[in-house]
GUBA-576943 format. One record per residue (C-alpha): residue in three letters; x, y, z. Coordinates in Angstrom, 3 decimals. Layout:
<atoms>
ALA,X,Y,Z $
...
</atoms>
This chain:
<atoms>
MET,-0.025,0.032,-0.085 $
ARG,1.216,3.351,-0.751 $
LEU,-0.195,6.981,-0.797 $
VAL,0.425,9.915,-2.967 $
ALA,-0.353,13.609,-2.174 $
THR,-0.790,16.274,-4.962 $
LEU,-1.471,19.811,-4.247 $
LEU,-3.935,21.183,-6.806 $
SER,-4.343,24.784,-5.619 $
SER,-2.151,27.752,-6.745 $
ALA,0.532,29.445,-4.835 $
LEU,-0.573,31.464,-1.727 $
VAL,-0.860,35.178,-1.990 $
ALA,-0.249,37.597,1.001 $
GLY,-3.265,39.399,2.583 $
ARG,-6.168,37.120,1.454 $
ALA,-7.886,33.982,2.498 $
GLN,-7.081,31.131,0.008 $
ASP,-8.742,27.842,-0.778 $
LEU,-6.549,24.545,-0.858 $
THR,-7.531,21.293,-2.657 $
ILE,-5.250,18.462,-2.046 $
GLU,-5.722,15.123,-3.978 $
MET,-4.897,11.990,-1.999 $
THR,-4.339,8.896,-4.071 $
MET,-4.119,5.424,-2.214 $
ILE,-2.768,2.539,-4.258 $
ASN,-2.924,-1.106,-3.478 $
ASP,0.244,-2.526,-4.717 $
ASP,-0.179,-5.484,-2.166 $
PRO,-0.888,-9.080,-3.628 $
ARG,-4.428,-9.173,-1.633 $
PRO,-7.495,-7.114,-1.244 $
VAL,-7.520,-4.296,1.480 $
VAL,-10.656,-2.553,2.796 $
VAL,-10.339,1.254,3.438 $
CYS,-12.545,3.928,4.666 $
THR,-10.837,6.758,2.970 $
LYS,-13.898,8.712,1.689 $
ASP,-15.713,8.946,4.913 $
ALA,-12.587,9.242,7.196 $
PRO,-12.353,12.616,9.272 $
PHE,-9.280,14.689,9.189 $
ALA,-7.294,14.458,12.431 $
PRO,-8.146,11.317,14.823 $
LEU,-11.667,11.197,15.918 $
TYR,-12.943,8.403,18.217 $
GLY,-9.940,6.148,17.152 $
LEU,-11.633,5.664,13.620 $
PRO,-9.739,5.595,10.264 $
SER,-8.406,9.138,9.826 $
TRP,-6.449,11.419,7.708 $
ARG,-3.625,13.088,9.610 $
GLY,-1.225,15.986,8.934 $
GLN,1.715,18.104,10.051 $
LEU,3.706,20.823,8.761 $
ALA,7.624,20.548,9.112 $
ARG,10.124,23.403,8.541 $
ALA,13.747,23.090,8.641 $
GLY,15.289,23.328,12.036 $
ALA,11.946,23.762,13.780 $
THR,9.457,21.643,15.530 $
PRO,6.869,19.872,13.385 $
ILE,3.449,21.809,13.590 $
GLY,0.546,19.186,14.091 $
ILE,-2.877,19.712,12.478 $
HIS,-5.151,18.769,15.272 $
ARG,-8.984,19.095,16.010 $
LEU,-10.128,21.765,18.014 $
PHE,-12.976,21.282,20.418 $
ASP,-15.183,23.508,22.469 $
PRO,-13.472,23.989,25.822 $
ARG,-16.692,23.743,27.604 $
TYR,-17.540,20.291,26.572 $
GLY,-14.337,18.921,25.043 $
ALA,-14.149,15.886,22.761 $
PRO,-17.480,13.991,22.147 $
SER,-17.737,10.441,23.605 $
PRO,-16.531,7.785,21.299 $
PRO,-19.267,5.618,19.520 $
TYR,-19.873,1.964,19.545 $
VAL,-18.443,1.373,16.101 $
PRO,-17.843,-2.507,15.493 $
GLY,-19.689,-2.226,12.126 $
TYR,-17.783,0.880,10.784 $
LEU,-15.905,-1.244,8.193 $
LYS,-19.033,-2.654,6.712 $
GLU,-20.864,0.592,6.588 $
HIS,-18.103,2.711,5.288 $
GLY,-15.289,0.414,3.914 $
ALA,-14.493,0.188,0.361 $
ARG,-12.731,-3.049,-0.960 $
MET,-9.455,-2.282,-3.133 $
LYS,-8.285,-5.218,-5.209 $
PRO,-4.689,-5.553,-5.898 $
GLY,-3.587,-2.858,-8.274 $
ALA,-6.571,-0.686,-7.617 $
SER,-6.551,2.893,-6.291 $
VAL,-8.870,5.333,-4.505 $
VAL,-8.820,8.952,-5.019 $
VAL,-9.926,11.396,-2.314 $
ARG,-9.960,15.373,-2.513 $
LEU,-9.304,17.221,0.728 $
VAL,-10.360,20.822,0.865 $
GLY,-9.025,23.389,3.246 $
CYS,-8.545,27.091,3.801 $
TRP,-5.351,29.259,4.534 $
LEU,-6.272,32.270,6.671 $
PRO,-3.392,34.727,6.801 $
ARG,-3.168,37.301,9.641 $
ALA,-4.887,39.977,7.617 $
ALA,-8.118,37.809,7.260 $
LEU,-8.067,37.080,11.139 $
PRO,-9.672,39.034,13.863 $
ASP,-7.931,41.155,16.529 $
ASP,-5.665,39.291,18.968 $
ALA,-8.454,39.064,21.974 $
ARG,-10.881,37.392,19.693 $
LEU,-8.451,35.019,17.944 $
ARG,-7.226,33.974,21.451 $
ARG,-10.817,32.968,21.940 $
LEU,-11.130,31.292,18.666 $
LEU,-8.199,29.226,19.406 $
ASN,-9.532,27.739,22.636 $
ARG,-7.217,30.050,25.068 $
PRO,-4.679,27.082,25.055 $
ILE,-2.364,26.733,28.157 $
ASP,0.280,25.218,25.802 $
PRO,0.701,26.624,22.411 $
PRO,-0.672,24.280,19.799 $
ALA,2.186,25.103,17.490 $
PRO,5.532,26.847,17.679 $
LEU,5.651,30.513,17.519 $
PRO,8.354,33.243,17.010 $
PRO,10.614,33.985,19.680 $
GLY,8.982,36.120,22.374 $
VAL,5.418,35.598,21.142 $
ARG,3.141,33.969,23.917 $
TRP,-0.465,32.638,23.362 $
ASP,-1.513,33.622,26.796 $
LYS,-0.567,37.280,26.003 $
GLY,-2.354,37.279,22.852 $
ASP,0.454,38.260,20.567 $
PHE,-0.507,36.744,17.117 $
THR,1.073,39.540,14.803 $
ARG,2.437,36.936,12.465 $
THR,0.104,34.112,12.744 $
SER,-1.753,32.544,9.929 $
ILE,-4.085,29.579,10.259 $
LEU,-4.562,26.401,8.000 $
VAL,-7.926,24.756,8.191 $
ILE,-8.592,21.381,6.702 $
GLY,-12.092,20.177,6.021 $
SER,-13.608,23.598,5.293 $
ASP,-13.553,25.942,2.524 $
CYS,-12.758,29.749,2.696 $
SER,-16.231,30.980,1.893 $
ALA,-17.809,29.383,4.845 $
LEU,-15.089,30.457,7.321 $
THR,-14.718,33.989,6.299 $
LYS,-18.331,34.446,6.521 $
ALA,-18.546,33.009,10.038 $
LEU,-15.693,35.168,11.065 $
ALA,-17.500,38.147,9.763 $
ARG,-20.524,37.211,12.024 $
ALA,-18.116,37.367,14.957 $
SER,-18.754,33.919,15.845 $
ASP,-16.206,32.574,18.445 $
ASP,-16.918,29.232,18.022 $
VAL,-16.209,28.965,14.140 $
LEU,-13.095,26.892,14.436 $
TYR,-14.548,24.393,17.067 $
GLY,-14.615,20.850,15.460 $
SER,-12.085,21.848,12.665 $
ALA,-8.648,20.478,12.012 $
ILE,-6.392,23.440,12.242 $
ALA,-2.774,24.190,12.392 $
THR,-1.379,27.500,13.453 $
LEU,1.671,28.812,11.569 $
PRO,4.198,31.057,13.427 $
GLY,4.919,32.907,10.386 $
PRO,5.852,33.175,6.588 $
GLY,8.320,30.688,5.046 $
SER,8.557,27.295,3.295 $
TYR,6.960,24.285,4.927 $
GLU,6.448,20.635,4.037 $
LEU,2.981,19.452,4.461 $
ILE,3.203,15.842,5.339 $
LEU,-0.253,13.858,5.139 $
GLY,-1.161,10.491,5.954 $
TYR,-4.044,7.802,6.597 $
ASP,-4.318,5.468,9.584 $
GLU,-6.573,2.569,10.198 $
GLU,-6.157,0.329,13.466 $
ALA,-8.140,-1.281,16.013 $
ALA,-9.962,0.936,18.407 $
PHE,-13.475,1.228,20.276 $
GLY,-14.663,-1.827,18.570 $
PHE,-13.443,-1.018,15.030 $
VAL,-11.238,-3.862,13.863 $
PRO,-9.561,-3.647,10.440 $
ALA,-8.262,-6.825,8.917 $
GLN,-4.800,-5.117,9.179 $
PRO,-3.551,-1.956,10.522 $
ILE,-2.762,0.717,7.828 $
HIS,-0.183,3.594,8.427 $
LEU,0.466,5.318,5.242 $
THR,2.363,8.419,4.831 $
ALA,2.580,10.451,1.478 $
PRO,5.775,12.057,0.374 $
PRO,5.862,15.842,1.636 $
LEU,4.199,18.728,-0.317 $
ARG,5.726,22.040,-0.436 $
LEU,3.710,24.901,0.971 $
ASP,5.289,28.337,0.701 $
VAL,3.466,30.751,3.099 $
PRO,3.665,34.637,2.284 $
</atoms>
C-alpha cells in the first residue's frame, strides 16, 4: 500500500484567504485485497476511527501538528460504538486498484483574522501553544502579529462568513494548524486505520505520502 498527495491549488498570495485542494491517491500494490474507509474518514483523529492526519515541517523547527479543536466547555465527544464501521463505510480495493479522495482546506493569513483578543478565544485559549511561535510571542498574552491558520475540512467561503459574524466558535470541530510566520513548509499527510473502540480492520494501515511544499507568504 502507498499514498501519494498532490496539491491542486495555486500558490498562496499574501493578504487574503485562499482555498486549498489536495488530491490523495491510495494505491494497493499488495497481492491481496484491502478494505479502507478513505472517503468517510475525518481529518485529525476522532474516536480512534480511520482518519487522515497531517503536520507541517520546517527546516530546523519543531513540526506543527494539524489537530482538531474542540469547544473547551465540552471537550471531545464520547466515542461511539463502532464495530460495524468497516461494513458501513469501507471500500474494498483489489490488488492494483486505487482510490482518490480530495481534501479541501483554507489558508487564513493574519490579515483575514480578527484582533488578538478574539483570535485567542477562537483558538480555545490554550495553556500550551498548539504550534511553535516566533521568539518572544506567547499565546496567553495574545500576541498573534504574524500568525496564520491552516484549516482542513472547510472552504474559505464558509469560514470567512462565520468570522465576519463574529462567531467565536467558528473553528470548533475543525482540524487546524497555527503557523508562526511566513516561510517554506513541508505538508506531510497520511492515513491511519487500526483497532480502536470496537473498530477492527483486517490489518492495521499506516501510510504517509511524500511531502508537499507549501510556501506561506
